[in-house]
C-alpha positions in Angstrom: -73.9 162.8 161.7 -72.8 164.2 158.3 -70.1 161.7 157.3 -72.0 158.4 157.5 -70.3 155.1 157.5 -68.1 153.4 154.9 -66.3 150.1 154.3 -63.4 149.6 151.9 -63.1 146.2 150.2 -60.2 144.9 148.3 -60.7 142.3 145.5 -57.9 139.8 145.3 -57.4 137.5 142.4 -56.1 137.4 138.8 -58.6 139.1 136.5 -61.0 140.0 139.3 -62.3 143.6 139.0 -65.3 145.9 139.8 -66.9 148.7 137.9 -69.9 151.0 138.3 -72.9 150.7 136.0 -74.9 153.7 136.9 -75.6 153.4 140.7 -75.1 149.6 140.7 -71.9 147.6 141.0 -70.8 145.0 138.5 -68.2 142.4 139.6 -66.1 140.2 137.3 -65.1 137.3 139.5 -64.0 134.6 137.2 -67.5 133.4 136.2 -68.6 133.4 132.6 -70.9 136.3 133.3 -70.5 139.5 135.4 -72.2 139.5 138.9 -74.5 142.6 139.4 -75.1 144.1 142.8 -78.0 146.5 143.0 -77.5 149.5 145.3 -80.4 149.6 147.8 -81.8 153.0 148.9 -79.3 154.8 151.1 -76.2 153.0 149.8 -73.8 154.1 147.3 -70.7 152.4 145.7 -67.4 154.0 144.7 -64.7 152.2 142.7 -61.5 154.3 143.0 -59.5 151.4 141.5 -60.7 148.3 139.6 -59.7 146.1 142.6 -61.1 148.4 145.4 -64.8 149.0 146.3 -66.0 151.5 148.8 -69.6 151.0 150.3 -71.0 154.2 151.8 -74.3 154.9 153.6 -75.9 156.5 156.7 -76.8 153.2 158.4 -73.9 151.2 159.9 -75.9 148.0 159.8 -76.9 148.4 156.2 -73.4 149.2 155.0 -72.1 146.1 156.9 -74.7 143.9 155.3 -74.1 145.0 151.8 -70.3 144.8 152.3 -70.7 141.2 153.4 -72.4 140.1 150.2 
């Protein structure tokens, strides 16, 4: 398989946004501090828009587990 698996997530809320910090994801979810999410081996994040996150990887199970966080 060459494409792998991906899940697209939409962030809904006033002022909620996501951004990449290197390979890792940083979420602003209304707390006083940003929430970091480290990218495990085999997973990569994309942020095409500040309110959309794409989780990609070769393992369907791992992509699903990271997307559920």
